[in-house]
VOBA-1610 file (N, C-alpha, C; in pm, whole numbers, padded with zeros to 5 digits, always signed):
BEGIN
Met+17553+09297+11903Met+17514+09297+11770Met+17458+09173+11797His+17469+09067+11773His+17370+08948+11755His+17241+08951+11838Thr+17260+08992+11955Thr+17109+09007+11968Thr+17022+09147+11932Phe+17124+09243+11905Phe+17024+09342+11831Phe+16964+09331+11711Ile+17035+09226+11612Ile+16946+09159+11480Ile+16885+09053+11489Cys+16859+08993+11656Cys+16788+08869+11682Cys+16664+08965+11661Leu+16648+09056+11765Leu+16534+09134+11778Leu+16465+09242+11669Ile+16560+09241+11577Ile+16532+09290+11444Ile+16445+09223+11363Arg+16491+09117+11370Arg+16437+08974+11296Arg+16309+08931+11355Gln+16305+08919+11498Gln+16158+08860+11521Gln+16067+08980+11522Ala+16094+09134+11551Ala+16010+09258+11521Ala+15944+09236+11336Leu+16028+09181+11248Leu+15967+09191+11149Leu+15905+09063+11093Leu+15942+08935+11171Leu+15887+08831+11208Leu+15709+08877+11251Gly+15731+08961+11325Gly+15556+08956+11399Gly+15509+09047+11313Ala+15581+09140+11244Ala+15529+09315+11185Ala+15431+09156+11004Gly+15521+09062+11012Gly+15530+08959+10875Gly+15353+08918+10933Ala+15332+08852+11027Ala+15256+08795+11106Ala+15090+08878+11084Leu+15129+08960+11159Leu+14987+09102+11158Leu+14963+09126+11001Leu+15054+09176+10932Leu+15012+09181+10782Leu+14930+09055+10717Leu+14972+08925+10745Leu+14905+08799+10678Leu+14798+08817+10784Ala+14791+08796+10896Ala+14658+08785+10978Ala+14516+08900+10932Gly+14623+09016+10873Gly+14524+09175+10846Gly+14462+09101+10666Gly+14561+09072+10650Gly+14533+08991+10460Gly+14410+08912+10494Val+14410+08792+10581Val+14299+08663+10596Val+14192+08737+10626Ala+14212+08802+10716Ala+14084+08899+10821Ala+14026+08972+10693Ala+14091+09034+10603Ala+14037+09091+10491Ala+13971+09053+10379Gln+14025+08928+10383Gln+13956+08837+10287Gln+13822+08766+10329Gly+13809+08730+10480Gly+13715+08698+10504Gly+13594+08778+10529Ala+13618+08939+10574Ala+13553+09005+10519Ala+13511+09014+10394Arg+13522+08985+10308Arg+13495+09009+10196Arg+13475+08884+10136Thr+13362+08762+10185Thr+13334+08651+10207Thr+13218+08649+10279Val+13075+08586+10199Val+12955+08592+10273Val+12960+08414+10235Thr+12877+08341+10359Thr+12866+08222+10368Thr+12710+08158+10399Ala+12670+08127+10264Ala+12516+08103+10269Ala+12478+07991+10285Leu+12336+07960+10331Leu+12234+07865+10262Leu+12127+07916+10198Cys+12092+07864+10089Cys+11982+07879+10008Cys+11897+07758+09964Ser+11804+07752+10002Ser+11690+07682+09964Ser+11579+07676+09855Thr+11590+07752+09776Thr+11515+07771+09671Thr+11587+07683+09540Asp+11498+07708+09433Asp+11549+07645+09328Asp+11754+07640+09290Gln+11813+07536+09260Gln+11930+07553+09226Gln+12024+07630+09148Ser+11872+07662+09015Ser+11902+07722+08926Ser+11908+07907+08976Trp+11876+07950+09029Trp+11844+08082+09134Trp+11944+08106+09248Cys+11930+07950+09316Cys+12075+07997+09415Cys+12208+08064+09335Glu+12238+07962+09231Glu+12391+07958+09158Glu+12403+08130+09087Leu+12298+08149+09033Leu+12306+08269+08967Leu+12272+08394+09074Ala+12223+08388+09150Ala+12224+08490+09248Ala+12372+08533+09329Ala+12430+08419+09319Ala+12553+08424+09427Ala+12613+08492+09310Gln+12628+08425+09213Gln+12734+08486+09086Gln+12701+08638+09038Glu+12598+08677+09034Glu+12560+08823+09039Glu+12599+08896+09127Phe+12568+08851+09260Phe+12607+08931+09361Phe+12785+08978+09388Thr+12817+08872+09378Thr+12985+08873+09346Thr+13038+08956+09252Arg+13005+08971+09132Arg+13017+09017+09000Arg+12954+09159+09023Thr+12844+09191+09076Thr+12825+09317+09114Thr+12912+09392+09235Ser+12890+09355+09334Ser+12954+09366+09480Ser+13116+09327+09515Gly+13162+09250+09446Gly+13284+09235+09465Gly+13341+09114+09616Ile+13220+09072+09685Ile+13175+08993+09796Ile+13175+08863+09755Arg+13266+08771+09779Arg+13264+08658+09718Arg+13135+08562+09844Val+13079+08461+09759Val+12976+08400+09812Val+13012+08237+09835Leu+13014+08192+09957Leu+13044+08074+09971Leu+12887+07966+09995Gln+12827+07944+09877Gln+12693+07900+09919Gln+12639+07782+09889Thr+12564+07723+10007Thr+12536+07561+09976Thr+12375+07573+09939Arg+12355+07496+09843Arg+12237+07449+09830Arg+12144+07308+09959Lys+12053+07398+10011Lys+12012+07277+10126Lys+11882+07300+10087Pro+11769+07167+10157Pro+11624+07194+10153Pro+11597+07253+10273Thr+11495+07281+10277Thr+11476+07389+10421Thr+11506+07305+10564Gly+11410+07177+10587Gly+11415+07122+10708Gly+11620+07061+10708Glu+11680+07053+10616Glu+11835+07017+10637Glu+11912+07141+10638Ala+11884+07231+10617Ala+11909+07378+10633Ala+11912+07401+10800Leu+11797+07376+10860Leu+11714+07426+10945Leu+11828+07329+11059Ala+11823+07234+11040Ala+11927+07135+11117Ala+12058+07154+11117Gln+12105+07232+10990Gln+12248+07224+11026Gln+12270+07397+11090Leu+12208+07459+11121Leu+12148+07621+11175Leu+12193+07549+11307Arg+12076+07441+11378Arg+12082+07372+11491Arg+12242+07298+11554Ala+12248+07221+11451Ala+12407+07186+11459Ala+12531+07267+11503Glu+12516+07419+11414Glu+12621+07461+11443Glu+12621+07646+11540Ser+12468+07626+11580Ser+12468+07731+11683Ser+12546+07778+11792Ala+12652+07686+11859Ala+12748+07697+11966Ala+12874+07790+11866Asn+12899+07741+11740Asn+12995+07801+11654Asn+12928+07830+11524Pro+12875+07935+11483Pro+12803+07947+11373Pro+12883+08000+11222Arg+12880+07900+11114Arg+12982+07904+11022Arg+12860+07946+10866Thr+12776+07975+10897Thr+12666+08059+10833Thr+12607+08215+10881Asp+12582+08289+10763Asp+12616+08402+10766Asp+12442+08461+10728Ile+12407+08407+10616Ile+12258+08437+10577Ile+12179+08286+10545Trp+12072+08266+10545Trp+12009+08166+10479Trp+11833+08267+10401Trp+11834+08165+10287Trp+11733+08240+10225Trp+11652+08162+10086Gly+11547+08184+10059Gly+11464+08078+09977Gly+11417+07954+10053Gly+11316+07896+10008Gly+11260+07818+10074Gly+11131+07841+10137Thr+11038+07751+10168Thr+10938+07793+10273Thr+10989+07822+10428Gly+10873+07932+10455Gly+10891+08029+10560Gly+10897+07957+10666Asp+10795+07812+10736Asp+10789+07769+10832Asp+10921+07729+10925Pro+11019+07654+10862Pro+11146+07639+10877Pro+11210+07742+10963Phe+11202+07857+10884Phe+11249+08022+10914Phe+11175+08020+11044Leu+11069+08019+11048Leu+11000+08078+11197Leu+11062+07994+11287Gln+11073+07881+11254Gln+11128+07753+11394Gln+11274+07818+11447Ala+11363+07830+11313Ala+11484+07881+11357Ala+11487+08062+11418Ala+11378+08096+11417Ala+11381+08238+11482Ala+11295+08208+11598Glu+11244+08097+11636Glu+11173+08054+11784Glu+11317+08021+11880Gly+11369+07922+11772Gly+11526+07859+11850Gly+11613+07951+11876Gly+11637+08081+11860Gly+11720+08230+11929Gly+11797+08152+11842Leu+11811+08133+11691Leu+11928+08110+11575Leu+11959+08233+11453Leu+11858+08347+11461Leu+11851+08432+11364Leu+11872+08553+11448Glu+11920+08676+11337Glu+11964+08795+11383Glu+11855+08878+11341Pro+11762+08974+11412Pro+11642+09086+11412Pro+11717+09176+11297Tyr+11642+09162+11194Tyr+11700+09296+11115Tyr+11545+09360+11006Arg+11562+09502+11067Arg+11414+09542+10997Arg+11502+09639+10873Pro+11476+09577+10731Pro+11528+09685+10663Pro+11441+09809+10639Ala+11508+09950+10559Ala+11474+10029+10553Ala+11342+10055+10433Tyr+11346+09990+10373Tyr+11279+09958+10233Tyr+11176+09876+10223Leu+11073+09894+10370Leu+10941+09817+10412Leu+10904+09841+10305Asn+10849+09981+10285Asn+10753+10003+10138Asn+10782+09981+10037Asp+10855+09946+09994Asp+10874+09851+09872Asp+10854+09712+09834Leu+10811+09646+09964Leu+10771+09521+10009Leu+10628+09511+09993His+10560+09386+09954His+10441+09371+09964His+10364+09358+10129Ser+10254+09330+10128Ser+10240+09327+10265Ser+10245+09230+10311Trp+10237+09111+10261Trp+10251+08995+10351Trp+10409+08972+10349Ser+10475+09023+10301Ser+10661+09036+10310Ser+10658+09081+10439Val+10613+09200+10474Val+10619+09279+10581Val+10543+09191+10696Arg+10426+09161+10673Arg+10351+09102+10832Arg+10456+08965+10872Gln+10492+08917+10741Gln+10586+08793+10815Gln+10735+08830+10904Leu+10794+08965+10850Leu+10877+09004+10968Leu+10831+09059+11081Ala+10687+09126+11093Ala+10656+09171+11220Ala+10627+09044+11284Met+10570+08937+11207Met+10566+08836+11296Met+10657+08773+11399Ser+10765+08748+11315Ser+10853+08674+11392Ser+10969+08774+11443Gly+10928+08863+11499Gly+11011+08969+11559Gly+11134+09033+11478Asn+11114+09039+11350Asn+11215+09094+11282Asn+11317+09036+11224Gln+11302+08892+11263Gln+11394+08821+11220Gln+11374+08723+11095Val+11270+08705+11020Val+11234+08636+10941Val+11165+08751+10811Gly+11250+08749+10686Gly+11148+08827+10584Gly+11093+08737+10484Gly+10972+08797+10409Gly+10876+08727+10359Gly+10979+08756+10224Phe+11018+08646+10150Phe+11126+08669+10017Phe+11052+08655+09912Tyr+10914+08583+09894Tyr+10844+08548+09791Tyr+10683+08453+09831Thr+10607+08489+09725Thr+10508+08355+09792Thr+10464+08272+09643Ser+10418+08136+09699Ser+10336+08079+09585Ser+10237+07954+09678Ala+10221+07890+09541Ala+10057+07800+09572Ala+10112+07658+09533Ile+10091+07561+09667Ile+10088+07420+09633Ile+09974+07394+09506Gly+10039+07281+09458Gly+09929+07249+09334Gly+09973+07121+09250Phe+09930+07078+09185Phe+09970+06953+09058Phe+10004+06984+08931Gly+10130+06925+08915Gly+10171+06936+08759Gly+10185+06828+08697Trp+10197+06783+08600Trp+10167+06643+08538Trp+10194+06656+08396Asn+10288+06527+08386Asn+10329+06552+08247Asn+10217+06482+08104Thr+10189+06580+07994Thr+10062+06538+07944Thr+10076+06397+07876Glu+10210+06413+07783Glu+10201+06315+07699Glu+10215+06152+07791Val+10321+06180+07928Val+10264+06039+08021Val+10139+06000+08031Leu+10050+06106+08076Leu+09903+06112+08079Leu+09827+06000+07981Lys+09872+06072+07877Lys+09802+06014+07735Lys+09773+05896+07693Arg+09965+05834+07750Arg+10024+05702+07712Arg+09930+05622+07774Lys+09958+05653+07889Lys+09912+05561+08001Lys+09718+05575+08029Lys+09645+05642+07997Lys+09513+05677+07968Lys+09458+05740+08096Leu+09525+05850+08198Leu+09492+05863+08289Leu+09464+06016+08256Pro+09349+06029+08370Pro+09287+06157+08353Pro+09381+06300+08415Glu+09343+06412+08402Glu+09420+06501+08462Glu+09349+06514+08606Pro+09477+06530+08716Pro+09372+06557+08836Pro+09376+06725+08870Lys+09245+06747+08890Lys+09220+06874+08938Lys+09206+06922+09099Cys+09159+06796+09150Cys+09132+06825+09294Cys+09218+06713+09391Trp+09186+06739+09522Trp+09276+06676+09599Trp+09217+06511+09614Ala+09107+06470+09585Ala+08998+06360+09597Ala+09114+06317+09472Asp+09094+06374+09357Asp+09141+06296+09226Asp+09246+06221+09250Leu+09376+06247+09394Leu+09467+06163+09356Leu+09453+06029+09424Leu+09340+05981+09484Leu+09319+05868+09545Leu+09234+05747+09429Arg+09207+05819+09324Arg+09165+05750+09239Arg+09280+05623+09193Pro+09205+05482+09186Pro+09302+05388+09159Pro+09405+05357+09050Glu+09347+05460+08934Glu+09429+05471+08832Glu+09565+05547+08847Tyr+09587+05602+08955Tyr+09708+05702+09003Tyr+09797+05621+09099Lys+09774+05492+09128Lys+09827+05400+09205Lys+10014+05409+09167Gly+10092+05479+09223Gly+10237+05443+09146Gly+10305+05577+09056Glu+10168+05661+09042Glu+10205+05735+08930Glu+10227+05851+08956Ile+10255+05914+09146Ile+10247+06035+09203Ile+10382+06058+09299Glu+10431+06146+09285Glu+10581+06178+09328Glu+10541+06342+09431Ile+10578+06328+09579Ile+10593+06419+09680Ile+10724+06383+09744Ser+10769+06508+09805Ser+10894+06511+09865Ser+10837+06479+09986His+10950+06456+10142His+10959+06369+10229His+10914+06511+10345Pro+10817+06481+10386Pro+10805+06608+10513Pro+10907+06636+10580Ala+10975+06547+10628Ala+11093+06568+10733Ala+11185+06609+10693Ser+11226+06640+10577Ser+11339+06693+10493Ser+11295+06824+10398Ser+11137+06825+10360Ser+11143+06914+10239Ser+11042+07015+10328Gly+11054+07150+10316Gly+11009+07212+10357Gly+10861+07234+10270Thr+10894+07185+10162Thr+10741+07193+10073Thr+10681+07092+10083Ala+10723+06962+10161Ala+10580+06883+10181Ala+10549+06894+10325Tyr+10598+06975+10426Tyr+10544+07012+10531Tyr+10447+07102+10545Thr+10454+07232+10420Thr+10333+07294+10401Thr+10233+07208+10348Ile+10259+07114+10272Ile+10129+07055+10204Ile+10059+06981+10376Leu+10118+06920+10429Leu+10064+06802+10531Leu+10011+06918+10630Ala+10092+07059+10699Ala+09998+07162+10771Ala+09899+07190+10700Gly+09869+07239+10540Gly+09779+07310+10486Gly+09662+07197+10490Leu+09681+07079+10509Leu+09602+06989+10490Leu+09509+06931+10574Val+09581+06954+10725Val+09533+06949+10828Val+09476+07013+10873Gln+09490+07210+10818Gln+09435+07317+10877Gln+09276+07296+10761Gln+09296+07248+10670Gln+09176+07233+10594Gln+09080+07143+10590Met+09082+07008+10647Met+09050+06893+10653Met+09002+06872+10777Gly+09063+06932+10896Gly+09109+06888+11020Gly+09202+06762+11025Glu+09258+06758+11173Glu+09394+06675+11201Glu+09372+06501+11138Asp+09264+06460+11193Asp+09231+06318+11183Asp+09178+06327+11073Ala+09087+06357+10976Ala+09069+06381+10830Ala+09200+06350+10762Ala+09276+06497+10780Ala+09382+06507+10704Ala+09483+06357+10690Phe+09515+06304+10819Phe+09594+06166+10818Phe+09535+06034+10736Asp+09393+06037+10763Asp+09313+05932+10676Asp+09353+05974+10522Tyr+09324+06083+10447Tyr+09366+06095+10339Tyr+09521+06053+10318Leu+09621+06101+10398Leu+09752+06083+10357Leu+09807+05961+10397Lys+09694+05850+10449Lys+09720+05722+10435Lys+09694+05678+10327Lys+09589+05731+10258Lys+09539+05668+10124Lys+09635+05687+09981Leu+09652+05817+10029Leu+09769+05896+09916Leu+09901+05854+09929His+09954+05788+10058His+10052+05723+10077His+10091+05556+09969Arg+09964+05528+09952Arg+09998+05407+09896Arg+09934+05449+09737Gln+09957+05571+09688Gln+09931+05606+09553Gln+10090+05658+09529Ile+10186+05668+09635Ile+10311+05727+09602Ile+10431+05694+09543Ser+10494+05694+09413Ser+10598+05631+09384Ser+10723+05649+09433Asn+10731+05767+09501Asn+10866+05794+09560Asn+10869+05953+09632Tyr+10913+05925+09772Tyr+10895+06079+09856Tyr+11111+06101+09822Thr+11054+06221+09764Thr+11239+06307+09742Thr+11265+06367+09876Arg+11373+06402+09860Arg+11460+06476+09991Arg+11402+06615+09990Ser+11381+06690+09882Ser+11342+06834+09825Ser+11217+06847+09751Gly+11161+06935+09781Gly+11024+06982+09682Gly+11086+07037+09553Thr+11180+07087+09559Thr+11218+07080+09422Thr+11252+07028+09294Ala+11213+06854+09343Ala+11252+06777+09242Ala+11106+06719+09165Gln+11018+06739+09222Gln+10868+06699+09134Gln+10865+06770+08996Ala+10922+06921+08976Ala+10916+06957+08869Ala+11002+06883+08749Pro+11164+06899+08769Pro+11200+06852+08664Pro+11152+06657+08666Asn+11146+06642+08729Asn+11062+06475+08708Asn+10966+06469+08611Val+10876+06535+08649Val+10738+06525+08583Val+10786+06586+08456Ala+10859+06685+08433Ala+10890+06735+08273Ala+10959+06646+08188Glu+11042+06557+08266Glu+11121+06483+08189Glu+11064+06326+08175Gly+10941+06347+08187Gly+10866+06183+08202Gly+10862+06116+08288Glu+10977+06090+08450Glu+11027+06031+08496Glu+10916+05968+08628Val+10791+06060+08616Val+10694+06055+08685Val+10604+06111+08612Ala+10427+06073+08650Ala+10337+06128+08573Ala+10303+06222+08597Val+10254+06251+08752Val+10244+06366+08839Val+10308+06389+08952Gly+10316+06525+08924Gly+10418+06530+09070Gly+10318+06679+09165Val+10333+06637+09298Val+10255+06763+09380Val+10395+06847+09478Ser+10387+06966+09416Ser+10423+07045+09452Ser+10425+07186+09456Phe+10480+07307+09397Phe+10442+07430+09460Phe+10426+07461+09272Ile+10356+07523+09251Ile+10271+07540+09122Ile+10420+07603+08978Phe+10455+07703+09064Phe+10535+07809+09011Phe+10645+07679+08940Gly+10678+07586+09031Gly+10756+07544+08942Gly+10751+07447+08800Phe+10663+07367+08821Phe+10636+07332+08740Phe+10600+07399+08577Asp+10551+07520+08628Asp+10530+07647+08481Asp+10657+07713+08420Gly+10782+07668+08510Gly+10886+07727+08431Gly+10930+07640+08355Trp+10908+07487+08403Trp+10940+07406+08268Trp+10839+07394+08183Arg+10693+07432+08212Arg+10633+07434+08085Arg+10651+07507+08002His+10740+07665+08031His+10760+07779+07955His+10913+07761+07878Gln+10942+07640+07917Gln+11059+07544+07848Gln+11037+07502+07711Gly+10925+07474+07698Gly+10842+07379+07624Gly+10836+07205+07637Tyr+10809+07194+07753Tyr+10829+07056+07821Tyr+10664+07031+07831Pro+10598+06933+07784Pro+10471+06897+07813Pro+10410+06892+07906Val+10392+06996+07990Val+10375+07000+08137Val+10229+07123+08117Lys+10117+07051+08272Lys+10028+07114+08262Lys+10024+07117+08432Thr+09953+07249+08479Thr+09884+07275+08595Thr+09778+07300+08652Ala+09778+07261+08784Ala+09627+07316+08829Ala+09664+07319+08990Ala+09558+07416+09031Ala+09544+07463+09191Ala+09467+07332+09270Pro+09464+07282+09357Pro+09344+07158+09381Pro+09225+07256+09385Cys+09125+07194+09327Cys+08979+07231+09354Cys+08909+07316+09523Glu+08955+07210+09590Glu+08906+07200+09712Glu+08994+07328+09792Gly+09083+07377+09739Gly+09161+07496+09831Gly+09289+07416+09834Thr+09375+07503+09871Thr+09551+07472+09875Thr+09597+07565+09995Ser+09733+07504+10050Ser+09806+07593+10108Ser+09897+07691+10042Tyr+09973+07768+10101Tyr+10022+07827+10009Tyr+10205+07863+10113Glu+10298+07911+10046Glu+10426+07938+10081Glu+10458+08108+10114Ile+10509+08162+10221Ile+10597+08319+10193Ile+10732+08206+10237Gly+10851+08271+10155Gly+10951+08193+10134Gly+11022+08252+10238Gly+11168+08229+10302Gly+11198+08335+10381Gly+11308+08369+10347Ile+11384+08498+10420Ile+11520+08480+10433Ile+11558+08558+10519Ala+11685+08563+10591Ala+11721+08572+10766Ala+11883+08579+10763Leu+11902+08654+10859Leu+12011+08668+10936Leu+12068+08564+11000Val+12194+08498+11040Val+12195+08419+11118Val+12277+08479+11220Lys+12204+08428+11369Lys+12275+08491+11478Lys+12443+08465+11497Gly+12498+08542+11522Gly+12652+08509+11524Gly+12709+08521+11417Ala+12699+08575+11300Ala+12756+08567+11176Ala+12920+08594+11203Arg+13003+08553+11112Arg+13081+08584+11127Arg+13102+08709+11036Asn+13032+08754+10930Asn+13025+08848+10827Asn+12930+08887+10870Pro+12839+08963+10938Pro+12715+09050+10930Pro+12716+09129+10843Glu+12801+09214+10820Glu+12804+09350+10736Glu+12759+09282+10584Gly+12850+09216+10569Gly+12843+09073+10392Gly+12702+09060+10415Ala+12641+08988+10500Ala+12524+08939+10487Ala+12436+09027+10495Arg+12406+09149+10542Arg+12328+09235+10527Arg+12327+09324+10409Ala+12440+09295+10343Ala+12416+09372+10198Ala+12386+09228+10111Tyr+12407+09134+10090Tyr+12393+09001+10048Tyr+12175+09002+10052Tyr+12176+09077+10155Tyr+12044+09041+10218Tyr+11920+09147+10134Asp+11997+09274+10144Asp+11946+09411+10088Asp+11945+09379+09926Trp+12051+09336+09886Trp+12043+09291+09740Trp+11913+09171+09663Leu+11932+09095+09730Leu+11832+08996+09723Leu+11668+09032+09725Met+11674+09100+09807Met+11556+09181+09821Met+11546+09269+09739Gly+11623+09353+09702Gly+11601+09433+09593Gly+11555+09406+09473Pro+11548+09561+09362Pro+11487+09482+09248Pro+11530+09378+09161Val+11725+09382+09142Val+11741+09328+09083Val+11790+09235+09115Gly+11783+09177+09236Gly+11822+09054+09302Gly+11682+08961+09313Gln+11567+09020+09318Gln+11416+08951+09337Gln+11384+08913+09160Gln+11470+08982+09062Gln+11459+08931+08948Gln+11519+08847+08915Ile+11614+08806+08977Ile+11718+08697+08961Ile+11641+08588+08917Gly+11506+08519+09037Gly+11428+08405+09014Gly+11398+08404+08873Ala+11325+08519+08850Ala+11259+08452+08705Ala+11385+08440+08551Arg+11483+08505+08599Arg+11625+08467+08504Arg+11658+08353+08511Ala+11631+08305+08646Ala+11713+08170+08637Ala+11556+08049+08638Asn+11450+08099+08570Asn+11298+08008+08574Asn+11265+07946+08688Ser+11268+08014+08792Ser+11206+07995+08909Ser+11086+08143+08953Leu+10996+08076+08923Leu+10889+08191+08891Leu+10781+08215+09012Gln+10835+08231+09113Gln+10780+08238+09241Gln+10724+08409+09230Ser+10630+08447+09307Ser+10564+08577+09295Ser+10684+08683+09429Pro+10734+08786+09356Pro+10868+08854+09438Pro+10788+08930+09544Ala+10831+08971+09652Ala+10823+09041+09746Ala+10830+09187+09658Asn+10900+09202+09628Asn+10955+09364+09607Asn+10805+09405+09525Lys+10821+09489+09520Lys+10675+09565+09434Lys+10733+09675+09322Thr+10846+09724+09338Thr+10837+09869+09281Thr+10941+09805+09114Phe+10887+09697+09082Phe+10933+09676+08926Phe+10812+09584+08886Lys+10798+09568+08758Lys+10664+09488+08714Lys+10755+09303+08702Pro+10680+09259+08738Pro+10708+09091+08775Pro+10742+09042+08635Asp+10804+08936+08590Asp+10792+08855+08481Asp+10683+08818+08469Ala+10634+08789+08304Ala+10485+08793+08241Ala+10454+08668+08277Arg+10566+08532+08265Arg+10535+08378+08306Arg+10467+08348+08464Ile+10533+08423+08532Ile+10504+08408+08696Ile+10384+08365+08694Pro+10306+08200+08736Pro+10173+08229+08757Pro+10083+08306+08865Ser+09971+08347+08801Ser+09910+08428+08935Ser+09817+08347+09004Met+09805+08397+09109Met+09729+08328+09211Met+09603+08403+09239Asp+09532+08490+09149Asp+09420+08556+09139Asp+09263+08413+09154Ser+09338+08315+09089Ser+09215+08238+09102Ser+09231+08122+09168Val+09344+08116+09221Val+09354+07984+09323Val+09305+07997+09473Lys+09199+07933+09486Lys+09153+07902+09626Lys+09244+07865+09745Leu+09321+07991+09833Leu+09358+07955+09955Leu+09313+07960+10048Ile+09389+07857+10121Ile+09334+07823+10264Ile+09397+07975+10364Arg+09338+07960+10482Arg+09389+08095+10527Arg+09477+07986+10647Tyr+09617+08001+10599Tyr+09732+07958+10660Tyr+09758+08021+10782Asp+09731+07955+10883Asp+09793+07998+11023Asp+09960+07955+11043Phe+10049+08094+10963Phe+10166+08069+10997Phe+10229+08041+11130Glu+10165+08139+11233Glu+10219+08173+11324Glu+10199+08001+11442Arg+10099+07948+11406Arg+10111+07837+11472Arg+10186+07719+11435Tyr+10185+07685+11317Tyr+10206+07545+11177Tyr+10368+07638+11162Gly+10425+07735+11244Gly+10565+07762+11200Gly+10629+07756+11323Lys+10561+07669+11475Lys+10633+07657+11597Lys+10674+07559+11556Ser+10816+07531+11648Ser+10866+07384+11619Ser+10846+07298+11680Ala+10742+07310+11800Ala+10683+07204+11850Ala+10553+07134+11792Glu+10496+07225+11717Glu+10383+07163+11638Glu+10446+07128+11511Arg+10565+07171+11422Arg+10632+07074+11315Arg+10667+06927+11383Arg+10724+06944+11508Arg+10774+06799+11567Arg+10655+06709+11575Arg+10524+06745+11660Arg+10446+06692+11644Arg+10376+06605+11536Leu+10332+06687+11444Leu+10268+06662+11337Leu+10369+06540+11259Leu+10521+06588+11232Leu+10583+06518+11185Leu+10640+06337+11235Glu+10596+06355+11361Glu+10627+06276+11425Glu+10508+06148+11438Arg+10360+06226+11417Arg+10248+06160+11354Arg+10248+06080+11264Trp+10311+06218+11131Trp+10347+06148+11024Trp+10421+05998+11018Thr+10529+06030+11061Thr+10620+05892+11057Thr+10589+05802+11124Arg+10487+05773+11253Arg+10489+05674+11288Arg+10340+05611+11253Glu+10238+05697+11121Glu+10121+05656+11107Glu+10110+05636+11015Val+10226+05727+10919Val+10180+05707+10741Val+10297+05659+10656Glu+10426+05645+10700Glu+10545+05615+10679Glu+10595+05504+10692Pro+10517+05399+10797Pro+10568+05244+10775Pro+10463+05210+10713Leu+10336+05215+10676Leu+10262+05152+10558Leu+10283+05084+10452Pro+10258+05028+10410Pro+10315+04945+10285Pro+10253+05026+10163Arg+10299+05000+10041Arg+10291+05081+09898Arg+10240+05042+09793
//
């Protein structure tokens, strides 16, 4: 009798363990782990709205694209991230090259702009084009007036002696924005001429930030006179009433196609695809403007927010995403920048 009771107890404990394990598994299936590299406000609002409408919980961390790429590489043997979205596309292409991403070709390609679909095709269906925007200048009009500084309109203007210590930019090792600037100048000027320019610009810089999203709020709040980053970021603060103006460089400028991708070996691939599709759909794409993040959206099935800056008058270079999205090219340019530019006095 005692043996029989022990067997029943063991069976009940085993069933309880199975139920508990099933409950944990079910809970895990309703949770998506994400990396977001666009503006913090967009990251947070998107996760909240997706969870509210889908019931799927989002565990999301905001990291600059360079740091997000480093994390995916570090955890490649045991991936803990399901989806990565937002931020400049070059690091996404490097992740694809390194075998860190999962191919995914959505059924709604006809809903997307051609530049978004091209990014997908170029990466073997691993990196979608999430949004686009151009590099430019933003400045605080009150600070410029107080310091009697002119408004910058061209790359050459930033080298004028009166701007020394008045310009902020992000660091290319951690910031995809800064790498887009670096790679764009190399393509625009030629490599040696671009590095000569960057050495001169280095002497003008007040601070290199970790992320390219820092320049807009720092300019808006008067902590720095001039910032170099994506134009849309500055315009978001201008529309909130801050004394900010913007310009695209007169000589021409680089631009981004922001990325979105599924991570290879994701623990919740179904939830990741659901989040991906929602982010690329009209509701998810409109979240950016609701969060005052004014990139041009990839989805063309809705009318974009009127505050999103037009790129029609911006002189865009022919940015070679395929070449400058490769890991070896990024590493080579960053090593040269670290060797030749970063150690110079300011």
